[in-house]
C-alpha positions as CSV (number, residue, x, y, z in Angstrom):
1,X,17.6,-69.3,-16.9
2,X,20.8,-70.8,-16.1
3,X,23.5,-71.1,-17.6
4,X,24.0,-72.0,-21.3
5,X,25.3,-75.3,-23.2
6,X,26.5,-75.5,-26.3
7,X,24.6,-77.0,-28.8
8,X,25.2,-80.5,-29.2
9,X,24.6,-82.4,-31.8
10,X,26.8,-81.4,-34.3
11,X,25.7,-83.6,-36.9
12,X,28.3,-82.7,-39.0
13,X,25.3,-80.7,-41.0
14,X,24.6,-77.2,-41.2
15,X,22.7,-77.2,-38.0
16,X,25.4,-78.8,-35.6
17,X,23.1,-79.1,-32.5
18,X,26.5,-78.2,-30.5
19,X,25.1,-75.0,-29.4
20,X,22.2,-76.6,-27.4
21,X,24.4,-77.3,-24.9
22,X,25.6,-75.0,-21.9
23,X,26.8,-75.1,-18.5
24,X,25.4,-72.7,-15.7
25,X,28.6,-73.0,-13.8
26,X,30.3,-72.2,-16.8
27,X,29.7,-70.5,-20.3
28,X,27.3,-72.4,-22.4
29,X,26.6,-71.5,-26.3
30,X,24.0,-72.8,-28.7
31,X,25.2,-73.6,-31.8
32,X,22.8,-75.1,-34.1
33,X,24.1,-73.3,-36.7
34,X,26.6,-72.1,-34.6
35,X,24.5,-69.8,-31.8
36,X,27.5,-68.3,-30.6
37,X,28.5,-68.7,-27.2
38,X,26.6,-67.0,-23.7
39,X,28.5,-66.2,-21.3
40,X,25.5,-65.2,-18.7
41,X,25.7,-65.4,-14.7
42,X,22.0,-65.5,-14.7
43,X,20.8,-68.4,-12.2
44,X,19.1,-71.2,-13.5
45,X,15.6,-71.2,-12.6
46,X,14.0,-74.5,-12.5
47,X,10.0,-74.6,-13.5
48,X,8.2,-77.2,-11.3
49,X,8.8,-75.8,-7.9
50,X,12.3,-77.2,-7.6
51,X,14.8,-74.6,-6.0
52,X,16.8,-72.4,-8.3
53,X,20.3,-73.5,-9.5
54,X,22.6,-71.8,-6.7
55,X,25.5,-72.0,-9.0
56,X,26.4,-68.4,-10.9
57,X,28.0,-68.9,-14.2
58,X,31.4,-67.6,-14.9
59,X,31.7,-65.2,-17.8
60,X,35.0,-67.3,-18.4
61,X,35.6,-70.1,-20.6
62,X,37.6,-72.3,-17.9
63,X,38.9,-75.2,-20.3
64,X,41.0,-75.1,-23.2
65,X,40.2,-78.7,-24.4
66,X,37.8,-81.3,-23.4
67,X,37.9,-84.9,-24.8
68,X,34.5,-86.7,-25.0
69,X,33.8,-89.7,-22.0
70,X,33.0,-93.5,-23.7
71,X,29.6,-93.5,-24.8
72,X,29.7,-96.7,-27.1
73,X,26.5,-98.3,-24.4
74,X,24.6,-95.2,-24.9
75,X,21.3,-95.9,-25.3
76,X,18.8,-93.0,-26.0
77,X,15.4,-92.5,-24.0
78,X,13.3,-89.9,-25.5
79,X,11.7,-87.4,-23.2
80,X,8.8,-85.7,-24.6
81,X,8.1,-81.8,-25.0
82,X,6.1,-80.2,-22.3
83,X,2.6,-79.4,-23.8
84,X,2.6,-75.6,-25.6
85,X,1.0,-73.0,-23.2
86,X,-0.5,-69.5,-24.2
87,X,1.6,-67.7,-22.1
88,X,3.8,-65.0,-23.3
89,X,3.7,-62.3,-25.6
90,X,6.5,-62.0,-28.5
91,X,8.2,-59.0,-27.0
92,X,8.3,-61.1,-23.9
93,X,10.2,-64.5,-25.1
94,X,12.2,-61.5,-27.3
95,X,13.1,-59.7,-24.2
96,X,14.2,-62.9,-21.6
97,X,16.4,-64.3,-24.8
98,X,17.8,-61.0,-24.5
99,X,18.1,-61.0,-21.1
100,X,20.0,-64.6,-21.3
101,X,22.3,-62.8,-23.8
102,X,23.5,-60.1,-21.4
103,X,24.7,-62.7,-19.2
104,X,24.0,-60.3,-16.6
105,X,20.7,-60.8,-13.7
106,X,21.3,-57.2,-12.9
107,X,21.3,-55.5,-16.5
108,X,18.2,-53.5,-18.2
109,X,16.8,-56.5,-20.2
110,X,16.6,-59.0,-17.1
111,X,15.1,-56.1,-15.2
112,X,11.6,-57.4,-16.1
113,X,12.8,-61.0,-14.9
114,X,15.2,-60.8,-12.1
115,X,14.8,-57.2,-10.9
116,X,13.3,-56.8,-7.6
117,X,10.1,-55.4,-9.3
118,X,9.9,-57.2,-12.5
119,X,11.3,-60.4,-11.0
120,X,7.7,-61.0,-9.0
121,X,5.3,-59.1,-11.4
122,X,2.7,-61.4,-11.9
123,X,2.0,-60.5,-15.3
124,X,4.8,-62.3,-16.2
125,X,4.7,-65.0,-13.6
126,X,2.7,-67.3,-16.1
127,X,5.3,-66.8,-18.9
128,X,8.1,-66.9,-16.5
129,X,7.4,-70.1,-15.3
130,X,6.7,-71.7,-19.0
131,X,10.2,-70.3,-20.3
132,X,11.9,-71.6,-17.0
133,X,14.3,-74.6,-17.0
134,X,13.3,-78.2,-16.8
135,X,15.5,-80.9,-15.6
136,X,16.9,-83.8,-17.2
137,X,15.0,-86.4,-14.4
138,X,11.5,-84.2,-15.4
139,X,8.7,-86.6,-17.5
140,X,8.8,-83.9,-20.3
141,X,11.1,-80.7,-21.4
142,X,10.0,-77.2,-21.6
143,X,12.3,-75.3,-23.7
144,X,15.5,-75.3,-21.8
145,X,16.8,-78.3,-19.8
146,X,19.4,-78.7,-17.2
147,X,21.7,-81.6,-18.2
148,X,24.9,-83.1,-17.0
149,X,25.5,-84.8,-13.8
150,X,25.3,-81.6,-11.4
151,X,22.6,-80.2,-13.9
152,X,24.8,-77.2,-14.6
153,X,24.9,-77.4,-18.4
154,X,21.9,-76.3,-20.5
155,X,20.6,-77.2,-23.6
156,X,17.7,-76.0,-25.8
157,X,15.1,-78.2,-26.8
158,X,15.2,-78.1,-30.4
159,X,13.8,-81.8,-30.6
160,X,11.2,-81.0,-28.1
161,X,9.8,-78.2,-30.1
162,X,10.5,-80.6,-33.5
163,X,7.8,-82.8,-32.1
164,X,5.1,-80.2,-31.6
165,X,5.7,-79.1,-35.0
166,X,5.6,-82.1,-36.5
167,X,3.3,-83.9,-34.2
168,X,6.0,-86.5,-33.5
169,X,5.8,-88.8,-30.3
170,X,9.9,-89.4,-30.8
171,X,9.4,-92.6,-32.9
172,X,10.4,-89.9,-36.1
173,X,12.7,-86.9,-36.7
174,X,12.5,-85.6,-33.5
175,X,13.3,-88.1,-32.2
176,X,16.3,-89.3,-34.0
177,X,17.6,-85.4,-33.2
178,X,17.4,-86.1,-29.6
179,X,19.1,-89.3,-29.8
180,X,21.9,-87.3,-31.1
181,X,21.7,-84.2,-28.8
182,X,21.4,-86.8,-25.9
183,X,24.4,-88.8,-26.7
184,X,26.7,-85.7,-27.4
185,X,25.2,-84.6,-24.1
186,X,26.4,-87.7,-22.6
187,X,29.4,-87.6,-24.2
188,X,30.9,-84.0,-23.6
189,X,28.4,-81.7,-21.0
190,X,30.3,-83.2,-18.0
191,X,33.7,-83.5,-19.4
192,X,33.2,-80.0,-21.0
193,X,32.3,-77.6,-17.9
194,X,33.4,-74.6,-18.2
195,X,35.4,-75.0,-21.4
196,X,35.3,-73.0,-24.6
197,X,32.7,-73.0,-27.5
198,X,35.8,-74.3,-29.4
199,X,36.8,-77.0,-27.7
200,X,33.0,-78.3,-27.0
201,X,32.8,-78.3,-30.7
202,X,35.7,-80.5,-31.0
203,X,34.8,-82.5,-28.5
204,X,31.3,-83.5,-29.8
205,X,32.8,-83.6,-33.2
206,X,34.9,-86.5,-31.6
207,X,32.2,-88.3,-30.0
208,X,30.0,-88.0,-33.3
209,X,33.1,-90.3,-34.7
210,X,32.8,-92.5,-32.3
211,X,30.4,-93.5,-29.3
212,X,27.8,-91.4,-30.7
213,X,28.1,-92.4,-34.9
214,X,25.5,-94.1,-34.5
215,X,22.7,-91.7,-34.1
216,X,24.4,-89.2,-36.8
217,X,23.0,-90.2,-40.0
218,X,19.8,-90.9,-38.8
219,X,19.6,-87.1,-37.7
220,X,20.0,-85.8,-41.4
221,X,16.1,-86.2,-41.2
222,X,16.0,-82.7,-40.2
223,X,16.4,-81.3,-44.2
224,X,13.5,-83.5,-45.0
225,X,11.3,-82.2,-42.0
226,X,10.0,-79.1,-43.7
227,X,10.4,-75.4,-42.7
228,X,8.4,-75.2,-39.5
229,X,10.8,-78.3,-38.1
230,X,13.6,-76.2,-38.8
231,X,12.9,-72.8,-37.4
232,X,13.3,-74.7,-34.3
233,X,17.0,-74.0,-34.6
234,X,17.0,-70.7,-34.7
235,X,18.3,-67.9,-37.1
236,X,21.7,-69.7,-38.4
237,X,23.8,-67.1,-37.3
238,X,21.9,-66.0,-34.1
239,X,22.9,-65.2,-30.6
240,X,22.0,-68.1,-27.9
241,X,18.9,-65.8,-27.0
242,X,17.8,-65.4,-30.5
243,X,17.7,-69.4,-30.8
244,X,16.1,-69.5,-27.4
245,X,13.5,-67.2,-28.6
246,X,12.8,-69.6,-31.6
247,X,12.3,-72.7,-29.8
248,X,10.6,-70.9,-26.7
249,X,8.0,-69.6,-29.2
250,X,6.8,-73.0,-29.8
251,X,6.1,-73.5,-26.3
252,X,4.9,-70.6,-24.7
253,X,3.7,-68.0,-27.7
254,X,0.0,-66.5,-26.4
255,X,-2.6,-68.0,-29.2
256,X,-5.8,-66.2,-29.6
257,X,-8.2,-66.7,-26.5
258,X,-5.2,-68.2,-25.1
C-alpha cells in the first residue's frame, strides 16, 4: 500500500471520484462521496513483482492550492480490472484498510502486513498480493493503482470494481466513470502532488468545467447502475480504508470453494 490519492471523478454528483486519488510522496484521499484524506507513510507495494515504491508518504499536505493541467486533448484509454481472486477473508480486507488509515506502517493495524513477523506470513501472502498496488502502465488493474508521472499518486479502482460487478468491458458505465476519473487524474495528479484534499477537489472541479467536461455527463450513469455498482464507492462518509475495503472486497474476497 502506498500513498493515497484523492478521489478523482468529482462527477459534480453525490459521488465525486475525488477521493480516489492520493499521493505516495504526499497524502492522498479518496473521496467518492468524500472519503476523507489519508495521510499515510506506508510505502506502496507493487503487485507484479515490481520493486516497492521507495518513497515515504509525508503526513503533511504541502501545497495549499494547485491548478489543473491542460487536458483539452485528453483521450481516455480503457484499462480492464484484474480477474477477481478468492484470496482474502473479510477480516483481512478490513485490517488492510485500517492499516491504510493509520498512515503508520509500525502501527498495530499494520503489523499483519508490514511487521517483521506478519509481513512474510505465508497465510497472508496471497491476500497481500491481491490487495497490492498496480502500476498505471499495467495491462489490468487491481484495487489500487499508482498514477501520476512518478507513480506517486494512488487511486482506488472504482471503475474496475464496477466493471466486475456489471460485467462491463469498458463500453458501459464503468468505462464512462474511468474516462472521467483518468481525465481528472491527468489534470491534477501531478500538479496537486502534496496538496490538501480541498485543493485537489478544487482542481478537479476546475478540470471538470474545462478539459474533462466531455466526460462529466456520461459518468452520471452511476445513478442508474444499480446497488451493486454503487457499492463500489463504499460508505458515503467512510474513510479511505473503508472505501478501499469496498473495492477490494469485489477483487479479493474469498468465495466458497475458493
